[in-house]
SESENU-326130 format. One record per residue (C-alpha): chain; x, y, z; residue number from 0. Coordinates in Angstrom, 3 decimals, padded with zeros to 6 digits. Layout:
+--------+----------+----------+----------+-----+
| chaine |       c1 |       c2 |       c3 | num |
+--------+----------+----------+----------+-----+
|      A |        X |        Y |        Z | NUM |
...
+--------+----------+----------+----------+-----+
***
This chain:
+--------+----------+----------+----------+-----+
| chaine |       c1 |       c2 |       c3 | num |
+--------+----------+----------+----------+-----+
|      A | -004.157 |  011.949 |  025.501 |   0 |
|      A | -004.547 |  015.510 |  024.271 |   1 |
|      A | -007.772 |  016.282 |  022.363 |   2 |
|      A | -007.368 |  016.277 |  018.599 |   3 |
|      A | -007.278 |  019.809 |  017.207 |   4 |
|      A | -007.507 |  019.816 |  013.422 |   5 |
|      A | -009.735 |  021.765 |  011.078 |   6 |
|      A | -012.088 |  019.440 |  009.212 |   7 |
|      A | -011.908 |  021.357 |  005.952 |   8 |
|      A | -008.115 |  021.479 |  006.084 |   9 |
|      A | -007.952 |  017.758 |  006.881 |  10 |
|      A | -010.187 |  016.864 |  003.939 |  11 |
|      A | -008.189 |  019.102 |  001.593 |  12 |
|      A | -004.774 |  017.815 |  002.688 |  13 |
|      A | -005.605 |  014.148 |  003.158 |  14 |
|      A | -008.308 |  013.449 |  000.579 |  15 |
|      A | -008.547 |  016.062 | -002.185 |  16 |
|      A | -004.831 |  016.702 | -002.715 |  17 |
|      A | -003.677 |  013.030 | -002.612 |  18 |
|      A | -006.519 |  011.927 | -004.904 |  19 |
|      A | -005.708 |  014.726 | -007.334 |  20 |
|      A | -002.082 |  013.581 | -007.520 |  21 |
|      A | -003.183 |  009.973 | -007.919 |  22 |
|      A | -005.624 |  010.696 | -010.752 |  23 |
|      A | -003.010 |  012.824 | -012.520 |  24 |
|      A | -000.606 |  009.876 | -012.362 |  25 |
|      A | -003.040 |  007.407 | -013.930 |  26 |
|      A | -002.705 |  008.722 | -017.520 |  27 |
|      A |  001.085 |  008.745 | -017.174 |  28 |
|      A |  001.126 |  005.151 | -015.983 |  29 |
|      A | -001.575 |  003.847 | -018.323 |  30 |
|      A | -000.944 |  005.717 | -021.581 |  31 |
|      A |  002.828 |  006.190 | -021.693 |  32 |
|      A |  005.641 |  003.607 | -021.991 |  33 |
|      A |  007.112 |  004.697 | -018.642 |  34 |
|      A |  006.530 |  001.558 | -016.582 |  35 |
|      A |  007.394 | -000.748 | -019.478 |  36 |
|      A |  010.610 |  001.211 | -019.943 |  37 |
|      A |  011.427 |  000.855 | -016.238 |  38 |
|      A |  010.826 | -002.905 | -016.281 |  39 |
|      A |  013.053 | -003.343 | -019.320 |  40 |
|      A |  016.009 | -002.274 | -017.165 |  41 |
|      A |  015.614 | -005.419 | -015.056 |  42 |
|      A |  015.096 | -007.802 | -017.993 |  43 |
|      A |  018.038 | -009.332 | -019.837 |  44 |
|      A |  017.108 | -009.179 | -023.516 |  45 |
|      A |  020.026 | -011.450 | -024.441 |  46 |
|      A |  019.128 | -014.382 | -022.195 |  47 |
|      A |  015.393 | -013.488 | -022.186 |  48 |
|      A |  015.323 | -013.833 | -018.414 |  49 |
|      A |  014.888 | -011.786 | -015.249 |  50 |
|      A |  018.351 | -012.039 | -013.631 |  51 |
|      A |  017.099 | -010.988 | -010.180 |  52 |
|      A |  013.977 | -013.155 | -010.133 |  53 |
|      A |  015.566 | -015.716 | -007.827 |  54 |
|      A |  018.084 | -013.455 | -006.114 |  55 |
|      A |  018.260 | -014.542 | -002.449 |  56 |
|      A |  018.208 | -011.065 | -000.931 |  57 |
|      A |  015.251 | -009.977 | -003.008 |  58 |
|      A |  013.210 | -013.170 | -003.045 |  59 |
|      A |  013.927 | -014.632 |  000.382 |  60 |
|      A |  014.806 | -011.606 |  002.499 |  61 |
|      A |  012.694 | -008.786 |  001.042 |  62 |
|      A |  009.807 | -010.815 | -000.374 |  63 |
|      A |  009.226 | -013.822 |  001.854 |  64 |
|      A |  010.878 | -012.208 |  004.870 |  65 |
|      A |  008.876 | -009.048 |  004.285 |  66 |
|      A |  005.644 | -011.031 |  004.171 |  67 |
|      A |  006.441 | -012.637 |  007.508 |  68 |
|      A |  007.361 | -009.269 |  009.012 |  69 |
|      A |  004.089 | -007.642 |  007.918 |  70 |
|      A |  002.048 | -010.559 |  009.262 |  71 |
|      A |  003.952 | -010.518 |  012.549 |  72 |
|      A |  003.359 | -006.793 |  013.001 |  73 |
|      A | -000.324 | -007.333 |  012.235 |  74 |
|      A | -000.558 | -009.968 |  014.982 |  75 |
|      A |  001.280 | -007.677 |  017.413 |  76 |
|      A | -001.080 | -004.800 |  016.612 |  77 |
|      A | -004.116 | -007.007 |  017.205 |  78 |
|      A | -002.727 | -008.314 |  020.500 |  79 |
|      A | -001.879 | -004.773 |  021.614 |  80 |
|      A | -005.342 | -003.500 |  020.718 |  81 |
|      A | -006.967 | -006.363 |  022.625 |  82 |
|      A | -004.737 | -005.739 |  025.640 |  83 |
|      A | -005.641 | -002.040 |  025.628 |  84 |
|      A | -009.283 | -002.931 |  026.323 |  85 |
|      A | -008.459 | -003.928 |  029.884 |  86 |
|      A | -009.034 | -001.011 |  032.251 |  87 |
|      A | -006.009 | -001.879 |  034.316 |  88 |
|      A | -003.632 | -001.775 |  031.352 |  89 |
|      A | -001.281 |  001.135 |  030.742 |  90 |
|      A | -002.590 |  001.334 |  027.175 |  91 |
|      A | -006.233 |  001.755 |  028.143 |  92 |
|      A | -006.289 |  005.446 |  027.250 |  93 |
|      A | -004.912 |  004.583 |  023.796 |  94 |
|      A | -007.416 |  001.820 |  023.006 |  95 |
|      A | -009.311 |  003.812 |  020.397 |  96 |
|      A | -006.142 |  004.836 |  018.588 |  97 |
|      A | -004.759 |  001.290 |  018.740 |  98 |
|      A | -007.927 | -000.234 |  017.279 |  99 |
|      A | -007.791 |  002.369 |  014.531 | 100 |
|      A | -004.163 |  001.470 |  013.843 | 101 |
|      A | -004.918 | -002.246 |  013.596 | 102 |
|      A | -007.963 | -001.865 |  011.344 | 103 |
|      A | -006.342 |  000.735 |  009.092 | 104 |
|      A | -003.206 | -001.413 |  008.743 | 105 |
|      A | -004.957 | -004.611 |  007.701 | 106 |
|      A | -007.759 | -003.217 |  005.527 | 107 |
|      A | -005.540 | -001.923 |  002.713 | 108 |
|      A | -003.743 | -005.236 |  002.070 | 109 |
|      A | -007.059 | -007.093 |  002.433 | 110 |
|      A | -008.669 | -004.931 | -000.269 | 111 |
|      A | -005.644 | -005.400 | -002.506 | 112 |
|      A | -005.895 | -009.183 | -002.069 | 113 |
|      A | -009.554 | -009.095 | -003.135 | 114 |
|      A | -008.780 | -007.000 | -006.209 | 115 |
|      A | -005.873 | -009.267 | -007.176 | 116 |
|      A | -008.262 | -012.196 | -007.376 | 117 |
|      A | -010.457 | -010.409 | -009.931 | 118 |
|      A | -008.240 | -008.280 | -012.187 | 119 |
|      A | -006.925 | -009.445 | -015.563 | 120 |
|      A | -003.598 | -007.666 | -015.360 | 121 |
|      A | -000.562 | -009.915 | -015.538 | 122 |
|      A |  002.889 | -009.713 | -014.021 | 123 |
|      A |  005.724 | -008.570 | -016.309 | 124 |
|      A |  007.371 | -011.999 | -016.189 | 125 |
|      A |  004.173 | -013.544 | -017.589 | 126 |
|      A |  003.989 | -011.274 | -020.648 | 127 |
|      A |  004.874 | -012.347 | -024.174 | 128 |
|      A |  007.115 | -009.305 | -024.560 | 129 |
|      A |  009.190 | -010.681 | -021.674 | 130 |
|      A |  009.236 | -014.313 | -022.857 | 131 |
|      A |  005.969 | -015.229 | -021.141 | 132 |
|      A |  002.710 | -016.341 | -022.735 | 133 |
|      A |  000.246 | -013.635 | -021.664 | 134 |
|      A | -000.794 | -010.407 | -023.430 | 135 |
|      A |  000.099 | -006.994 | -022.075 | 136 |
|      A | -003.154 | -005.616 | -020.665 | 137 |
|      A | -003.535 | -002.187 | -019.133 | 138 |
|      A | -006.174 | -001.217 | -016.607 | 139 |
|      A | -008.621 |  000.259 | -019.131 | 140 |
|      A | -007.973 | -002.177 | -021.992 | 141 |
|      A | -010.684 | -004.464 | -023.326 | 142 |
|      A | -010.255 | -007.990 | -021.976 | 143 |
|      A | -010.917 | -011.242 | -023.798 | 144 |
|      A | -013.461 | -013.263 | -021.819 | 145 |
|      A | -011.327 | -016.349 | -022.274 | 146 |
|      A | -008.355 | -014.927 | -020.381 | 147 |
|      A | -007.717 | -016.132 | -016.850 | 148 |
|      A | -007.425 | -013.747 | -013.925 | 149 |
|      A | -003.922 | -012.293 | -013.727 | 150 |
|      A | -003.587 | -012.246 | -009.912 | 151 |
|      A | -001.027 | -009.445 | -010.215 | 152 |
|      A | -002.787 | -006.112 | -009.775 | 153 |
|      A | -002.490 | -004.224 | -007.459 | 154 |
|      A |  000.756 | -005.203 | -005.764 | 155 |
|      A |  000.079 | -007.305 | -002.691 | 156 |
|      A |  003.613 | -007.208 | -001.367 | 157 |
|      A |  003.940 | -003.426 | -001.685 | 158 |
|      A |  000.630 | -003.044 |  000.126 | 159 |
|      A |  002.137 | -004.919 |  003.065 | 160 |
|      A |  004.566 | -002.025 |  003.444 | 161 |
|      A |  002.281 |  000.841 |  002.480 | 162 |
|      A | -000.208 | -000.443 |  005.066 | 163 |
|      A |  001.916 |  001.201 |  007.738 | 164 |
|      A |  001.220 |  004.719 |  006.507 | 165 |
|      A | -001.563 |  004.232 |  009.056 | 166 |
|      A |  001.131 |  005.220 |  011.550 | 167 |
|      A |  000.887 |  008.770 |  010.238 | 168 |
|      A | -002.747 |  008.986 |  011.336 | 169 |
|      A | -002.052 |  007.117 |  014.558 | 170 |
|      A |  000.570 |  009.673 |  015.577 | 171 |
|      A | -001.649 |  012.500 |  014.384 | 172 |
|      A | -003.867 |  011.557 |  017.306 | 173 |
|      A | -001.339 |  010.294 |  019.837 | 174 |
|      A |  001.638 |  012.592 |  019.260 | 175 |
|      A |  001.438 |  014.777 |  016.118 | 176 |
|      A |  005.118 |  015.689 |  016.043 | 177 |
|      A |  005.917 |  012.080 |  015.128 | 178 |
|      A |  003.321 |  011.765 |  012.360 | 179 |
|      A |  005.774 |  012.284 |  009.498 | 180 |
|      A |  008.066 |  009.609 |  010.921 | 181 |
|      A |  005.141 |  007.222 |  010.711 | 182 |
|      A |  004.400 |  008.326 |  007.159 | 183 |
|      A |  008.045 |  007.909 |  006.146 | 184 |
|      A |  008.181 |  004.408 |  007.610 | 185 |
|      A |  005.149 |  003.251 |  005.626 | 186 |
|      A |  006.248 |  004.911 |  002.389 | 187 |
|      A |  009.829 |  003.651 |  002.565 | 188 |
|      A |  008.830 |  000.101 |  003.468 | 189 |
|      A |  006.249 |  000.019 |  000.672 | 190 |
|      A |  008.741 |  001.412 | -001.834 | 191 |
|      A |  011.387 | -001.121 | -000.825 | 192 |
|      A |  008.927 | -003.987 | -001.157 | 193 |
|      A |  007.552 | -002.617 | -004.416 | 194 |
|      A |  010.875 | -001.904 | -006.113 | 195 |
|      A |  012.180 | -005.318 | -005.071 | 196 |
|      A |  009.258 | -006.977 | -006.832 | 197 |
|      A |  009.718 | -004.785 | -009.899 | 198 |
|      A |  013.333 | -005.904 | -010.066 | 199 |
|      A |  012.196 | -009.539 | -010.059 | 200 |
|      A |  009.684 | -008.897 | -012.841 | 201 |
|      A |  006.729 | -009.496 | -010.537 | 202 |
|      A |  005.090 | -006.071 | -010.853 | 203 |
|      A |  004.915 | -002.830 | -012.787 | 204 |
|      A |  005.164 |  000.601 | -011.185 | 205 |
|      A |  001.403 |  001.158 | -011.545 | 206 |
|      A |  000.730 | -001.930 | -009.422 | 207 |
|      A |  002.564 | -000.267 | -006.530 | 208 |
|      A |  000.965 |  003.138 | -007.045 | 209 |
|      A | -002.523 |  001.654 | -006.874 | 210 |
|      A | -001.548 | -000.329 | -003.769 | 211 |
|      A | -000.386 |  002.901 | -002.125 | 212 |
|      A | -003.622 |  004.678 | -003.056 | 213 |
|      A | -005.736 |  001.869 | -001.624 | 214 |
|      A | -003.783 |  001.805 |  001.643 | 215 |
|      A | -004.000 |  005.594 |  001.968 | 216 |
|      A | -007.726 |  005.664 |  001.271 | 217 |
|      A | -008.404 |  002.860 |  003.751 | 218 |
|      A | -006.451 |  004.721 |  006.458 | 219 |
|      A | -008.362 |  007.929 |  005.772 | 220 |
|      A | -011.659 |  006.031 |  005.841 | 221 |
|      A | -010.977 |  004.505 |  009.253 | 222 |
|      A | -009.610 |  007.780 |  010.596 | 223 |
|      A | -012.784 |  009.636 |  009.656 | 224 |
|      A | -014.894 |  006.812 |  011.030 | 225 |
|      A | -013.081 |  006.978 |  014.373 | 226 |
|      A | -012.290 |  010.675 |  014.673 | 227 |
|      A | -014.501 |  012.772 |  012.403 | 228 |
|      A | -016.489 |  014.227 |  015.302 | 229 |
|      A | -013.271 |  015.102 |  017.103 | 230 |
|      A | -011.892 |  017.154 |  014.233 | 231 |
|      A | -012.342 |  020.750 |  015.353 | 232 |
|      A | -011.483 |  024.154 |  013.911 | 233 |
|      A | -008.094 |  025.473 |  014.931 | 234 |
|      A | -007.960 |  028.522 |  017.144 | 235 |
|      A | -007.123 |  031.574 |  015.065 | 236 |
+--------+----------+----------+----------+-----+
***
């Protein structure tokens, strides 16, 4: 493997400061405008008071349940590959550090999302009174009645299973930088597909997916700095 050549200050600016700035600028738009409610209304039939695509086979079985199985399978493959790379006789021995990074960065984001989902009081669109459910519409910064049960809907767990693979961007940044944007595109597209599919079913709002993306990105950056901070060097001018 070639030594990593990347300016630390540039890395921090491009991968931490700029993404976080965009994320924090999006929060007011998502939390204090009717944008995501307006988007969800397009998938809700106001005449029948139902979500027509909630039980659609392609969305529920293929993209949701099938997507869950795919993400879990890839996670198992990544773990097995990382373990195999520890053996000195293996062809992957020189990539062991990068492979362990890839595994840890890929599973941490969804794990953090799962923990948050078990504590937040934000409900799925299909559970809200405005969409024929029985729960109030609660935003992230709204006051919460102590008597309300946990919503188990925020951030989006399924979208995080796709966004987890933006870790490929950082993996290729080390292994073969020219492929890094292919890795980024794969993670973003898969997360968007998973996320939009769930929005169409009434399972999530747009903000649920955006926060899942932010968590997966931050977890990848965290592991990357933990593994490679000392190897980030100034570029030759």
